[in-house]
C-alpha positions in Angstrom: 12.8 11.2 5.8 9.7 11.8 8.2 8.0 8.6 9.8 4.4 8.5 8.6 2.3 7.6 11.1 -1.0 5.3 10.1 -4.2 5.7 12.8 -7.6 5.2 13.4 -9.3 8.2 11.9 -11.4 9.1 14.2 -8.6 9.2 16.7 -6.7 12.2 14.6 -9.8 14.6 13.6 -12.1 13.7 16.4 -15.8 12.3 16.9 -18.5 14.4 18.4 -19.8 12.3 21.4 -22.7 14.2 22.5 -26.0 12.4 22.1 -29.1 14.1 21.5 -32.5 12.3 22.7 -36.0 13.1 22.8 -37.7 14.2 26.2 -41.5 14.1 26.7 -43.4 15.3 29.5 -45.9 13.1 31.0 -49.8 13.6 30.6 -51.5 15.1 33.9 -53.1 12.7 36.4 -56.7 11.4 34.6 -58.7 13.6 36.6 -57.5 16.5 34.2 -59.5 16.5 30.7 -56.6 17.9 28.8 -53.1 16.4 28.9 -50.0 18.5 28.6 -48.3 19.2 25.2 -45.5 17.1 24.8 -42.2 18.8 25.1 -40.3 20.2 21.8 -37.9 17.4 20.4 -34.0 18.5 21.0 -32.2 18.6 17.9 -28.1 18.7 17.5 -27.1 22.0 16.3 -26.5 22.6 12.7 -23.6 21.5 10.1 -20.7 18.6 10.6 -18.6 19.7 13.6 -15.2 18.1 12.6 -13.0 18.3 9.5 -13.7 14.7 8.8 -17.5 15.4 9.1 -17.5 18.4 6.8 -14.9 16.2 3.8 -17.9 13.3 4.1 -20.2 16.2 3.9 -18.6 17.6 0.7 -18.0 14.2 -0.8 -21.7 13.7 -0.6 -22.2 17.1 -2.3 -20.0 16.4 -5.3 -20.1 12.9 -5.4 -21.0 13.0 -9.2 -17.9 14.9 -10.2 -15.7 12.4 -8.5 -14.3 9.1 -9.9 -13.2 7.7 -6.6 -14.9 7.8 -3.0 -12.0 5.4 -1.3 -9.8 8.4 0.1 -9.9 12.0 1.1 -7.3 14.6 1.2 -8.0 17.0 3.9 -5.7 19.9 4.7 -6.7 20.9 8.4 -5.3 25.0 8.5 -6.2 25.2 12.4 -2.9 23.7 12.8 0.5 25.3 13.1 2.3 24.6 9.9 5.3 22.7 12.0 2.2 19.8 12.6 1.3 17.5 10.5 -1.6 18.7 9.1 -2.6 17.0 5.8 -4.5 13.9 6.1 -4.6 10.9 3.4 -8.0 9.2 5.2 -8.6 5.9 3.7 -12.6 5.2 4.0 -12.6 1.7 3.4 -10.4 0.7 6.8 -10.2 4.1 8.7 -6.7 4.7 8.5 -4.9 7.8 8.1 -1.5 9.0 6.8 -0.5 12.4 8.0 2.2 14.5 6.3 3.3 18.5 6.9 1.9 21.2 4.0 2.7 24.7 3.8 0.0 27.3 3.2 0.1 30.6 0.6 2.3 33.3 1.7 -1.3 35.7 1.5 -3.0 33.4 4.3 -0.2 34.6 6.8 1.3 37.8 5.7 3.7 38.1 8.7 4.8 34.4 8.2 3.8 33.0 11.9 3.0 29.7 10.6 -0.7 29.8 11.0 -2.8 30.4 8.4 -5.2 33.8 9.2 -7.6 33.5 6.3 -8.2 32.3 2.8 -9.0 34.0 -0.4 -10.2 32.8 -3.8 -8.7 36.0 -5.4 -6.3 36.3 -8.0 -3.0 37.3 -7.3 -3.7 37.2 -3.5 -1.1 34.2 -2.7 -3.5 33.0 -0.6 -4.7 29.2 0.4 -8.1 28.9 -0.8 -10.7 26.6 1.3 -13.1 24.2 0.2 -13.3 20.9 -2.1 -10.9 20.3 -5.0 -11.3 17.1 -7.0 -7.6 16.0 -8.1 -6.7 15.9 -11.6 -3.7 14.8 -13.8 -0.3 15.1 -13.2 2.3 17.4 -15.3 5.8 18.7 -15.2 6.0 22.2 -14.3 8.4 24.5 -12.6 8.1 22.5 -9.5 8.6 19.0 -11.0 5.8 16.7 -10.9 2.7 18.2 -10.2 -1.0 17.4 -9.8 -3.5 19.6 -11.0 -6.6 20.9 -9.1 -10.1 22.3 -9.6 -12.1 24.1 -7.5 -15.7 22.6 -6.8 -16.9 25.5 -4.5 -17.6 29.5 -4.9 -14.3 29.5 -2.0 -12.0 28.1 -4.6 -13.6 28.1 -7.9 -10.9 30.0 -9.2 -8.3 27.3 -8.7 -7.3 26.6 -12.0 -7.2 30.0 -13.4 -4.6 30.7 -10.0 -2.7 27.4 -11.1 -3.5 26.1 -7.8 -2.0 22.7 -7.7 -0.2 19.8 -5.4 3.5 19.9 -5.5 6.9 19.6 -3.7 9.2 22.4 -2.3 11.9 22.8 -0.6 10.3 24.9 1.6 7.8 22.2 3.2 11.0 19.9 4.2 10.8 18.7 7.6 14.1 20.3 8.1 12.7 23.8 7.7 10.7 23.0 11.1 13.8 22.0 12.8 15.6 25.2 11.4 12.7 27.7 11.8 9.9 26.2 13.5 7.8 26.4 10.7 7.5 25.8 7.1 8.2 28.4 4.2 5.1 29.8 2.1 3.6 28.8 -1.1 1.8 30.6 -3.7 -1.7 29.2 -2.6 -0.6 25.8 -3.9 -0.6 22.5 -1.7 3.4 22.2 -1.2 5.1 18.9 0.5 8.3 17.6 1.4 9.9 16.2 -2.0 10.1 12.6 -0.3 6.4 13.0 0.6 4.9 13.8 -3.0 5.5 10.9 -4.5 2.9 9.1 -1.8 0.7 11.9 -2.0 0.4 11.8 -5.5 -0.2 8.0 -5.9 -2.9 8.1 -2.9 -4.7 11.0 -4.1 -4.9 10.3 -7.9 -7.2 11.9 -10.6 -10.6 11.8 -9.5 -10.6 12.2 -5.7 -11.7 14.5 -3.1 -9.6 17.1 -1.6 -10.9 19.2 1.2 -9.1 22.2 3.0 -10.7 24.2 6.0 -10.1 25.5 9.4 -12.4 25.1 12.3 
């Protein structure tokens, strides 16, 4: 079984440290009747700059749809499938648990281990980026699984496409040892069978799952 690492979220996902200030030009000497205009205010670039920032912004956008805001699931598809790139962030204490997760075949046609692109199209077998709300568990062809509902235009076909959380043999850590990467799903968030119970429990119904890449 894979060791699980708990660590401070800021250390895992990164926090931008750039400071933004306001700089003003001093007034001219008193002998000049009209002072020079103030220098324009410097503002930070628009939009969140890290995945945790984006996930928190998504939570604020969809908070009325959520039952719980204590934890967020974040799939960082910027990373290779051999890396623990799915993070359950506990917003109450700032800690994170990280896991292996597979991406969809349609997002990585050459099976490189890197997610190349997202798709929301039925039949694409690709992963979809965006905000999801976790729903009920059920027993399906992959055993115990959790349904997901897409909340954004980029993933609003999640239910018709049956994009869910489930366990899979091709998401086991032995795949990384043997092949240097995980296998691919049909667009679902596929996890090791040994990790699945923890993920299903920590991301119970009514919580946010956010998938993206930087």
